[in-house]
C-alpha positions as CSV (number, residue, x, y, z in Angstrom):
1,M,-20.2,134.9,-198.2
2,R,-21.0,132.4,-200.9
3,A,-22.7,129.2,-199.7
4,E,-20.2,127.0,-201.5
5,D,-17.4,128.7,-199.6
6,Y,-19.1,128.0,-196.3
7,Y,-19.5,124.3,-197.2
8,R,-15.9,124.2,-198.3
9,G,-14.9,125.5,-194.9
10,Y,-16.5,122.4,-193.4
11,G,-14.8,120.1,-195.9
12,Q,-18.1,119.1,-197.7
13,S,-19.9,120.2,-200.8
14,P,-23.6,121.0,-201.1
15,L,-23.9,118.1,-203.6
16,I,-22.8,115.5,-201.0
17,R,-25.2,117.0,-198.4
18,Q,-28.1,116.8,-200.8
19,R,-27.5,113.2,-201.6
20,Y,-27.1,112.0,-198.0
21,K,-29.6,109.4,-196.9
22,P,-29.8,108.2,-193.3
23,K,-28.4,104.7,-192.8
24,Y,-30.2,103.6,-189.7
25,W,-28.7,100.1,-189.9
26,L,-25.2,101.6,-189.6
27,H,-26.0,103.6,-186.5
28,I,-27.6,100.6,-184.8
29,L,-24.7,98.3,-185.8
30,L,-22.1,100.7,-184.5
31,F,-24.0,101.2,-181.3
32,L,-24.3,97.4,-180.7
33,L,-20.6,96.9,-181.5
34,T,-19.7,99.7,-179.1
35,F,-21.9,98.2,-176.4
36,F,-20.1,94.9,-176.8
37,T,-16.6,96.5,-176.8
38,T,-17.3,98.8,-173.8
39,T,-18.8,95.9,-171.9
40,N,-15.7,93.8,-172.5
41,A,-13.6,96.8,-171.5
42,G,-15.6,97.0,-168.3
43,V,-14.7,93.3,-167.7
44,A,-11.0,93.9,-168.4
45,W,-11.0,96.9,-165.9
46,L,-12.1,94.4,-163.2
47,N,-9.1,92.2,-163.9
48,L,-11.3,89.5,-165.5
49,N,-10.9,87.9,-168.9
50,P,-12.9,89.9,-171.4
51,Y,-12.8,87.0,-173.9
52,E,-14.8,84.7,-171.6
53,L,-18.5,85.1,-172.3
54,E,-19.5,84.3,-168.7
55,N,-17.7,87.5,-167.5
56,F,-19.7,89.7,-169.9
57,R,-22.3,90.6,-167.2
58,H,-19.6,92.0,-165.0
59,G,-18.9,94.8,-167.5
60,L,-22.5,96.0,-167.9
61,T,-22.4,98.7,-165.3
62,Y,-19.4,100.3,-166.8
63,S,-20.7,100.0,-170.4
64,I,-24.2,101.3,-169.7
65,L,-22.8,104.3,-167.7
66,L,-20.2,105.2,-170.3
67,L,-22.7,104.9,-173.2
68,A,-25.1,107.1,-171.2
69,V,-22.4,109.9,-170.9
70,L,-21.6,109.6,-174.6
71,S,-25.2,109.5,-175.8
72,F,-26.3,112.5,-173.7
73,H,-23.4,114.4,-175.2
74,E,-24.2,113.6,-178.8
75,F,-28.0,113.9,-178.4
76,G,-27.4,117.2,-176.8
77,H,-25.9,118.3,-180.1
78,Y,-28.6,116.5,-182.1
79,F,-31.6,118.0,-180.3
80,A,-30.1,121.5,-180.3
81,A,-29.6,121.2,-184.0
82,K,-33.2,120.0,-184.5
83,Y,-34.5,122.8,-182.3
84,H,-32.9,125.3,-184.7
85,G,-34.1,123.5,-187.8
86,L,-30.8,122.0,-188.9
87,K,-30.3,118.6,-190.5
88,A,-28.2,116.3,-188.4
89,T,-27.3,112.7,-188.4
90,L,-27.8,110.3,-185.5
91,P,-24.7,109.5,-183.5
92,F,-22.0,107.3,-185.0
93,Y,-20.5,105.3,-182.1
94,I,-16.9,104.2,-182.5
95,P,-16.0,100.8,-181.0
96,V,-12.5,99.9,-180.0
97,P,-11.9,96.2,-179.4
98,I,-8.5,96.7,-177.6
99,Y,-8.0,96.2,-173.9
100,P,-7.2,97.8,-171.6
101,S,-9.0,100.8,-173.2
102,P,-12.3,102.6,-172.7
103,G,-13.7,100.3,-175.4
104,T,-14.6,103.3,-177.6
105,F,-13.3,106.4,-179.1
106,G,-16.6,108.1,-178.4
107,A,-19.3,109.1,-180.9
108,V,-19.9,111.8,-183.4
109,I,-22.8,113.4,-185.3
110,R,-22.7,115.4,-188.5
111,I,-24.5,118.6,-189.1
112,R,-25.7,118.7,-192.7
113,S,-27.1,122.2,-192.9
114,I,-25.6,125.7,-193.1
115,I,-25.2,127.1,-189.5
116,P,-26.6,130.6,-190.1
117,N,-25.3,132.6,-187.2
118,K,-23.3,132.6,-183.9
119,K,-26.4,132.0,-181.8
120,V,-27.1,128.7,-183.5
121,L,-23.5,127.7,-183.6
122,F,-23.1,128.4,-179.9
123,D,-26.3,126.5,-178.9
124,V,-25.4,123.4,-180.9
125,G,-21.7,123.5,-179.8
126,I,-22.4,123.9,-176.1
127,A,-25.4,121.6,-175.7
128,G,-23.3,118.4,-176.1
129,P,-20.6,119.1,-173.5
130,I,-23.1,120.4,-171.0
131,A,-25.4,117.4,-171.3
132,G,-22.5,115.0,-171.1
133,F,-20.9,116.8,-168.2
134,V,-24.2,116.7,-166.2
135,V,-24.4,112.9,-166.5
136,A,-20.7,112.4,-165.8
137,F,-20.9,114.6,-162.8
138,G,-23.9,112.7,-161.5
139,V,-22.1,109.4,-162.0
140,L,-19.1,110.6,-160.2
141,V,-21.1,111.9,-157.3
142,Y,-23.0,108.6,-157.0
143,G,-19.7,106.8,-157.1
144,M,-18.3,108.9,-154.3
145,L,-21.4,108.5,-152.1
146,T,-21.5,104.7,-152.6
147,L,-17.8,104.0,-152.4
148,P,-17.2,100.4,-151.1
149,G,-14.7,99.7,-148.4
150,I,-11.2,98.4,-148.9
151,E,-12.5,94.8,-148.9
152,Y,-13.9,95.4,-152.4
153,L,-10.3,96.1,-153.6
154,Y,-9.0,93.1,-151.7
155,G,-11.5,90.9,-153.5
156,I,-9.9,92.0,-156.8
157,H,-6.3,92.0,-155.5
158,P,-6.0,89.5,-152.6
159,E,-2.2,90.0,-152.6
160,Y,-2.7,93.6,-151.3
161,R,-3.7,92.2,-147.9
162,E,-0.1,91.2,-147.3
163,M,1.3,94.6,-148.3
164,A,2.1,97.5,-146.0
165,E,0.4,99.9,-148.5
166,I,-1.5,99.6,-151.8
167,P,0.9,99.9,-154.7
168,E,0.4,102.7,-157.3
169,G,-0.5,100.3,-160.1
170,N,0.6,100.1,-163.8
171,I,-2.0,102.6,-165.0
172,V,-2.3,105.8,-163.0
173,F,-5.1,108.3,-163.8
174,G,-4.5,112.0,-163.5
175,Q,-6.1,114.1,-160.8
176,T,-8.5,116.9,-161.8
177,L,-9.7,119.8,-159.7
178,M,-13.3,118.4,-160.0
179,L,-12.3,115.0,-158.7
180,L,-10.4,116.6,-155.8
181,F,-13.3,118.9,-155.0
182,L,-15.9,116.1,-154.9
183,K,-13.6,113.8,-152.9
184,N,-13.0,116.4,-150.2
185,L,-16.7,117.3,-150.2
186,L,-18.3,113.8,-150.3
187,V,-15.8,111.3,-148.9
188,S,-15.1,111.2,-145.2
189,P,-11.4,111.7,-144.3
190,D,-11.6,108.4,-142.4
191,A,-13.1,106.4,-145.3
192,F,-11.0,104.5,-147.8
193,F,-10.5,106.1,-151.2
194,P,-8.6,104.1,-153.8
195,P,-5.4,105.5,-155.2
196,M,-5.5,106.9,-158.7
197,G,-3.8,103.7,-160.0
198,E,-6.8,101.6,-158.8
199,I,-9.9,103.6,-159.7
200,Y,-10.4,101.6,-162.9
201,H,-11.8,98.8,-160.7
202,Y,-14.6,101.2,-159.7
203,P,-17.0,101.6,-162.6
204,Y,-18.7,104.8,-161.3
205,L,-15.4,106.5,-160.6
206,L,-13.9,105.4,-163.9
207,V,-16.9,106.4,-166.0
208,G,-17.1,109.8,-164.1
209,W,-13.4,110.3,-164.7
210,F,-13.7,109.4,-168.4
211,G,-16.7,111.7,-168.8
212,M,-14.7,114.6,-167.3
213,L,-11.8,113.9,-169.7
214,V,-14.2,113.7,-172.7
215,T,-15.8,117.0,-171.6
216,A,-12.4,118.7,-171.3
217,I,-11.2,117.6,-174.7
218,N,-14.4,118.6,-176.4
219,L,-14.3,122.0,-174.7
220,L,-10.8,122.9,-175.9
221,P,-11.3,126.2,-177.7
222,V,-9.7,125.1,-180.9
223,G,-10.9,124.6,-184.5
224,Q,-14.2,122.7,-184.9
225,L,-14.1,121.0,-181.5
226,D,-17.2,122.0,-179.5
227,G,-15.0,124.5,-177.6
228,G,-13.9,125.9,-180.9
229,H,-17.6,126.5,-181.9
230,I,-18.2,128.2,-178.5
231,S,-15.0,130.3,-178.8
232,Y,-15.8,131.5,-182.3
233,A,-19.4,132.3,-181.3
234,M,-18.1,134.3,-178.3
235,F,-15.1,136.1,-179.7
236,G,-15.4,136.0,-183.5
237,R,-12.1,136.3,-185.4
238,K,-10.2,136.9,-182.1
239,H,-10.9,133.2,-181.3
240,R,-7.7,132.3,-183.2
241,Y,-5.5,133.9,-180.6
242,L,-7.0,131.6,-177.9
243,A,-6.8,128.6,-180.3
244,H,-3.1,129.1,-180.9
245,I,-2.4,129.5,-177.1
246,I,-4.2,126.3,-176.3
247,F,-2.5,124.5,-179.2
248,G,0.9,125.6,-177.8
249,L,0.0,124.3,-174.4
250,L,-1.1,120.9,-175.7
251,L,2.0,120.6,-177.8
252,T,4.1,121.4,-174.8
253,F,2.3,118.8,-172.6
254,G,2.7,116.3,-175.4
255,I,6.4,116.9,-175.8
256,L,6.8,116.6,-172.0
257,G,5.0,113.3,-172.2
258,A,7.3,112.0,-174.9
259,L,10.6,112.9,-173.2
260,P,10.7,109.9,-170.9
261,F,10.8,107.6,-174.0
262,F,14.2,109.2,-174.7
263,G,15.5,108.8,-171.2
264,I,14.7,112.3,-170.1
265,S,12.8,113.0,-166.9
266,P,11.3,116.5,-167.2
267,P,10.5,118.5,-164.1
268,L,6.8,118.7,-165.2
269,T,4.7,115.9,-166.5
270,G,2.7,115.6,-169.7
271,W,1.0,113.0,-171.8
272,L,2.0,111.6,-175.1
273,G,-1.7,111.7,-176.2
274,W,-1.6,115.5,-176.3
275,L,1.1,115.3,-178.9
276,L,-1.2,113.1,-181.0
277,M,-4.0,115.5,-180.3
278,S,-1.9,118.4,-181.5
279,V,-1.2,116.7,-184.8
280,I,-4.9,116.0,-185.3
281,L,-5.8,119.6,-184.5
282,L,-3.1,121.0,-186.8
283,F,-3.7,118.8,-189.8
284,V,-7.2,117.4,-189.6
285,I,-9.5,119.6,-187.4
286,K,-7.5,122.8,-188.0
287,L,-6.8,125.5,-185.5
288,T,-9.2,128.2,-186.6
289,H,-12.9,128.1,-187.1
290,P,-14.6,128.9,-190.5
291,P,-16.9,131.9,-190.5
292,V,-20.7,131.9,-190.3
293,P,-22.9,133.9,-192.6
294,D,-24.3,136.2,-189.9
295,P,-21.7,137.4,-187.4
296,T,-24.1,139.1,-185.0
297,P,-22.6,138.9,-181.5
298,L,-24.1,136.7,-178.8
299,D,-26.4,138.0,-176.2
300,P,-25.2,138.5,-172.6
301,V,-26.9,135.3,-171.3
302,R,-25.1,133.1,-173.8
303,M,-21.9,134.9,-173.1
304,R,-22.2,134.0,-169.4
305,I,-23.0,130.4,-170.2
306,G,-19.9,130.3,-172.5
307,W,-17.7,131.6,-169.6
308,S,-19.2,128.8,-167.4
309,A,-18.1,126.3,-170.0
310,Y,-14.5,127.5,-169.6
311,I,-14.8,127.0,-165.9
312,I,-15.9,123.4,-166.5
313,L,-12.9,123.0,-168.8
314,I,-10.5,124.1,-166.1
315,L,-12.1,121.8,-163.5
316,C,-12.0,118.8,-165.8
317,F,-8.7,119.2,-167.5
318,T,-5.5,117.5,-166.4
319,P,-2.1,117.8,-168.2
320,T,-1.4,114.2,-167.5
321,P,-4.6,112.1,-167.9
322,V,-2.8,108.7,-167.9
323,V,0.6,107.5,-166.8
324,V,1.5,104.0,-167.8
325,Q,4.2,102.5,-165.5
326,M,6.5,100.3,-167.5
């Protein structure tokens, strides 16, 4: 394979890579902006005004935890790349000043070297999701173990005291197998656990949930997502069959999520966001992964780690991440 063909597969020429110079000021600026927008998002999730400066401190727990999950994910990629002698940028954080929202679209790094073989591709691809998942898992466990009583929720919604039961809420987060497993394992059946339409008032639960969703999206075995890198490293050219199956499922979930806007109530639920994700995968990220120069298969240890990543994907995925009640 010619080097220029490899670069073209990643949408970048050798000339651009050679001319790249780190812009540390940009990384710092984006991080500070994202810290501000995620902190304000944390304020908004507590039903406080995010545009009042005195409320800023109330969003710090959410912001610090979410940035920790994102940073461990991206620096997992970064240090894995450095370990294998690849050139990589520092993370570019993406702020989102719209509320309610997570306050960020996450972060990305760019690998600016040829990835020589499947081993390196696998290590760099899987290091991010595993690192981010470990932190998100720890945050979620801590949130379960330190869950406050119902008085905490009454402090945010005093009107709930007069209601026979807590309403579902306008924003309902989807259940995942991981959340259900930890809830059954760590929370006493007699203890209060907030309904899924209220967990956004609990920073540890919310960040843990967001971390699981981010992990699941990144582990989707499609194109040049982290899961696509893992899938190609494990299965080679056969990865395209799995990529097309996953794309079909996402498209189906996306269409199911769009039907209610046309007055149709499908028997199964979906999420409109998966439809957007399908479009991005098809036209931007692409469904299949470009080849690497050395196609030597992975060793058995890495194959087992790869299969564990698919287990994490299943545990963290939900076909309906968010339902907005109109």
